[in-house]
C-alpha positions in Angstrom: 0.0 0.0 0.1 2.8 2.5 0.9 4.5 1.7 -2.4 1.4 2.5 -4.3 0.9 5.8 -2.4 4.6 6.6 -3.0 4.1 5.9 -6.8 1.0 8.1 -6.8 2.9 10.9 -5.1 5.7 10.6 -7.7 3.1 10.7 -10.6 1.4 13.8 -9.1 -1.9 12.2 -8.4 -2.0 14.3 -5.1 -1.0 17.5 -7.0 2.1 19.7 -6.4 1.7 19.6 -2.6 1.8 15.8 -2.8 5.0 16.0 -4.8 6.6 18.1 -2.0 5.9 15.6 0.6 7.6 12.6 -1.2 10.9 12.9 0.9 8.8 13.1 4.1 6.6 10.2 3.2 9.6 8.0 2.2 11.3 8.9 5.5 8.2 8.0 7.6 7.8 4.8 5.8 11.6 4.0 6.2 11.2 4.5 9.9 8.5 2.0 10.0 10.0 -0.4 7.5 13.7 0.0 7.8 14.5 -2.9 5.3 12.1 -1.8 2.6 14.6 -0.4 -0.2 11.7 1.7 -1.8 12.0 4.0 1.0 15.7 4.4 1.2 17.2 7.8 0.4 20.2 7.9 -2.1 22.6 8.1 0.7 21.1 5.1 2.5 21.2 3.1 -0.7 24.8 3.8 -1.2 25.6 2.9 2.4 23.6 -0.4 2.0 25.3 -1.1 -1.3 28.8 -0.5 0.3 27.8 -2.7 3.4 26.5 -5.5 1.3 29.7 -5.4 -0.9 31.7 -5.7 2.3 29.8 -8.5 3.7 30.0 -10.3 0.3 33.7 -9.8 0.1 34.2 -11.0 3.7 32.3 -14.1 3.0 34.1 -14.8 -0.2 37.5 -14.3 1.7 36.3 -16.7 4.5 35.1 -19.3 2.2 38.2 -19.2 0.1 40.3 -19.8 3.3 38.3 -22.9 4.3 39.8 -26.4 3.5 37.9 -29.5 2.9 38.8 -32.2 5.1 37.5 -35.4 3.4 40.2 -37.7 4.5 42.1 -37.7 1.2 44.9 -35.3 2.3 
């Protein structure tokens, strides 16, 4: 429902005053649903992307350091 409202705001279905409230609406939705990427600001998306990349890199490094012990060594 919130995404539908956001899209309507962005399309101008609530007029110019609705367009002016997009960032406020996104912030309120983000506070209620912090993991919903539709309500991230540009900075939050960059931070999340950087964080996800760091986690992925860490996992890749960890997995590459693992050895398989199957008794054939």
